[in-house]
C-alpha positions in Angstrom: 11.4 6.6 17.8 11.6 5.5 14.2 12.9 7.2 11.5 10.8 9.6 9.2 10.4 8.0 5.7 7.4 10.5 4.6 7.4 14.1 5.5 4.3 16.1 3.6 3.4 19.5 4.2 0.6 21.5 3.0 -0.2 19.0 0.0 -2.7 20.1 -1.6 -3.8 18.3 -4.9 -6.0 20.1 -7.4 -8.4 18.1 -10.5 -9.6 20.2 -13.2 -12.6 18.6 -14.6 -13.6 20.3 -17.4 -14.9 23.6 -15.8 -15.2 22.6 -12.8 -12.1 22.5 -10.0 -11.7 19.3 -7.3 -10.0 19.7 -4.1 -9.2 16.1 -3.8 -6.3 17.4 -1.3 -6.4 20.2 1.1 -3.0 21.5 2.9 -2.4 18.0 4.4 0.7 17.9 6.9 2.1 14.0 7.9 4.8 12.4 8.6 5.1 8.4 8.5 7.8 6.0 10.3 9.8 3.6 9.1 8.0 0.3 10.1 4.7 1.9 10.6 1.5 0.0 9.8 -0.6 2.5 9.0 -4.5 2.9 7.9 -6.2 5.7 5.9 -9.7 5.4 6.9 -12.1 7.4 5.6 -15.4 7.6 2.9 -15.3 7.5 -0.8 -13.9 10.8 -2.4 -11.8 11.6 1.0 -9.1 11.8 -0.6 -7.3 8.5 0.5 -6.4 7.2 -2.9 -4.8 10.7 -3.7 -2.6 10.8 -1.1 -1.7 6.8 -1.7 -0.5 7.6 -5.4 1.3 10.7 -4.6 3.2 9.0 -1.7 3.9 6.2 -4.2 5.2 8.4 -7.1 2.0 7.7 -9.2 0.6 11.5 -8.8 1.7 14.5 -8.3 1.0 17.2 -5.9 -0.2 20.6 -7.2 1.2 22.6 -4.1 3.2 21.1 -0.9 6.0 19.2 -0.2 6.5 15.2 -0.3 9.6 14.3 1.1 11.0 10.5 1.0 13.8 10.2 3.1 16.0 13.4 1.7 14.8 13.0 -1.6 12.0 15.4 -2.8 9.3 13.7 -4.6 6.8 17.1 -5.5 10.0 18.4 -7.5 11.3 14.5 -8.7 11.5 14.5 -12.8 9.3 11.6 -14.2 12.8 9.7 -15.0 13.6 9.8 -10.5 9.6 8.7 -10.0 10.0 6.1 -12.2 13.4 4.6 -11.0 11.3 5.4 -7.0 8.4 3.5 -7.7 10.6 0.4 -9.2 13.2 0.6 -6.5 11.5 1.8 -3.1 7.5 1.3 -3.4 5.6 -2.1 -3.6 1.8 -1.3 -4.9 -1.1 -4.3 -3.8 -4.1 -3.0 -5.4 -8.2 -3.8 -4.9 -8.2 -5.4 -8.0 -4.9 -8.4 -8.3 -3.8 -7.5 -12.0 -2.2 -10.7 -12.0 -1.0 -12.2 -15.7 -3.0 -15.3 -16.4 -1.0 -17.0 -19.1 1.6 -17.0 -15.8 1.7 -19.3 -12.6 1.9 -17.9 -9.5 5.7 -18.3 -9.5 5.7 -16.3 -12.9 3.8 -13.6 -11.9 6.2 -12.7 -8.7 9.4 -13.6 -10.8 8.4 -10.5 -13.4 8.9 -8.0 -10.7 12.1 -9.8 -9.5 13.6 -9.2 -12.8 13.8 -5.4 -12.6 14.5 -5.1 -8.9 18.4 -4.2 -7.3 17.8 -6.6 -4.3 14.7 -8.9 -4.9 13.9 -12.1 -2.8 13.4 -15.2 -4.2 9.9 -15.5 -5.7 9.4 -19.3 -3.6 10.9 -17.3 -1.0 8.3 -14.5 -1.4 5.3 -17.0 -1.9 6.0 -18.9 1.1 5.8 -15.4 3.2 1.7 -15.2 2.4 1.8 -19.0 2.8 1.2 -19.9 -1.0 4.1 -22.4 -1.2 1.8 -25.1 -1.8 0.1 -23.5 -5.1 3.0 -21.7 -6.6 3.1 -23.7 -10.1 -0.8 -22.7 -10.0 -2.4 -20.5 -12.7 -4.8 -17.3 -11.3 -7.6 -19.0 -13.1 -7.0 -22.0 -10.2 -6.4 -19.9 -7.4 -9.8 -18.5 -5.1 -9.9 -14.7 -5.1 -7.6 -14.4 -1.7 -4.8 -16.7 -3.1 -4.5 -14.6 -6.1 -4.4 -11.1 -4.1 -2.0 -12.6 -1.6 0.2 -13.4 -4.8 0.0 -10.0 -5.8 1.4 -9.0 -1.7 3.8 -11.5 -3.0 4.7 -9.9 -6.1 5.0 -6.8 -4.4 7.4 -7.2 -1.8 9.5 -9.6 -3.7 11.5 -6.6 -5.2 12.4 -6.0 -1.1 10.8 -2.1 -1.4 10.9 0.2 1.1 7.4 1.0 1.7 4.2 -0.9 0.9 0.9 0.9 -0.1 -2.1 -1.3 -0.5 -5.5 0.9 -1.9 -8.8 -1.5 -0.4 -6.8 -4.6 -0.7 -9.6 -6.6 0.7 -12.4 -4.4 -1.0 -13.3 -7.4 -3.6 -13.0 -10.1 -1.1 -15.5 -11.3 1.8 -14.1 -11.0 5.2 -12.9 -14.9 6.1 -10.7 -14.4 2.8 -9.9 -10.5 3.9 -8.5 -11.9 7.4 -5.9 -14.0 5.2 -4.8 -11.2 3.3 -4.9 -9.2 6.4 -2.6 -11.7 8.0 -0.3 -12.0 5.0 0.3 -7.8 5.2 0.7 -8.3 9.1 3.2 -11.2 8.5 5.1 -8.9 6.1 5.5 -5.6 8.6 6.3 -7.8 11.5 9.0 -9.9 9.1 10.6 -7.9 7.0 9.7 -3.9 8.7 8.2 -3.1 5.9 6.6 0.3 6.2 2.7 -0.4 5.1 -0.3 2.2 4.4 -3.1 0.4 3.6 -6.3 2.1 2.3 -9.5 1.0 3.6 -13.1 2.0 4.0 -13.4 -0.8 6.7 -13.7 1.0 10.1 -12.6 -2.6 11.6 -9.5 -2.8 9.8 -8.0 0.2 12.1 -7.6 -2.1 15.0 -4.8 -3.2 13.4 -2.9 -0.4 12.7 -0.1 1.6 14.4 -2.0 4.8 13.8 -4.8 5.5 11.8 -5.4 8.2 10.4 -8.8 9.5 8.9 -9.4 11.4 6.2 -12.7 13.7 5.2 -13.1 16.2 2.3 -9.1 16.1 1.2 -8.3 17.1 4.7 -7.1 14.9 7.5 -9.7 15.0 10.2 -8.3 12.7 13.2 -4.4 10.3 13.8 -5.3 7.9 16.5 -2.2 5.7 17.4 -3.3 2.1 19.0 -1.7 1.8 21.9 -2.9 -2.1 21.7 -2.6 -3.6 18.4 -5.5 -6.4 17.5 -3.8 -9.4 14.9 -6.1 -9.7 12.1 -8.1 -12.4 13.1 -9.0 -10.7 16.1 -10.7 -8.3 13.9 -14.7 -8.0 14.2 -16.0 -7.3 10.6 
């Protein structure tokens, strides 16, 4: 059994919206393991993004504990969370957030300048099979290519954890498969613990484990005995 990367206990998140309390997470218990490819599946409002944001140090819980190794993220200071995000976590979002005036190489290099042991931008772009587009600007790239640059940027700092929030949400199915292949390749090549949020149930087939969320709670955790590769998915 691989070592535990995240150990989540009784995780609760309550947002105050005016006079209304929104219970985004209701007592989540979860363990995520080193090198695992996990899919968080659920409808909008099920708590997926809130859970991912807390794992990534972008948000803090109302109650409960999130242990990252021996570090208690739920008691970390803002400075400690910034260090954690900078050195340990790569993020991929639905929207690529590339800098339009920078080439693919330069967009990736922005992150490597603040990392402890980064890979070369060229190496990161090769991992997502964009070595031929390295000096192109975002406007010269398709949506799928821009998302792969965003993935290269996320992994270029050699993060232990890669957190992806609807990485194929803005893409058609054919392009989405190419992006998922890049994520799968990185997980296998680098052993990066990878968590992907989606509402697309077919993507679950490529995960080691699938965690189903509804109403801020885990409804089911399923282990895939036979994972599919990204190009085998039927959308």
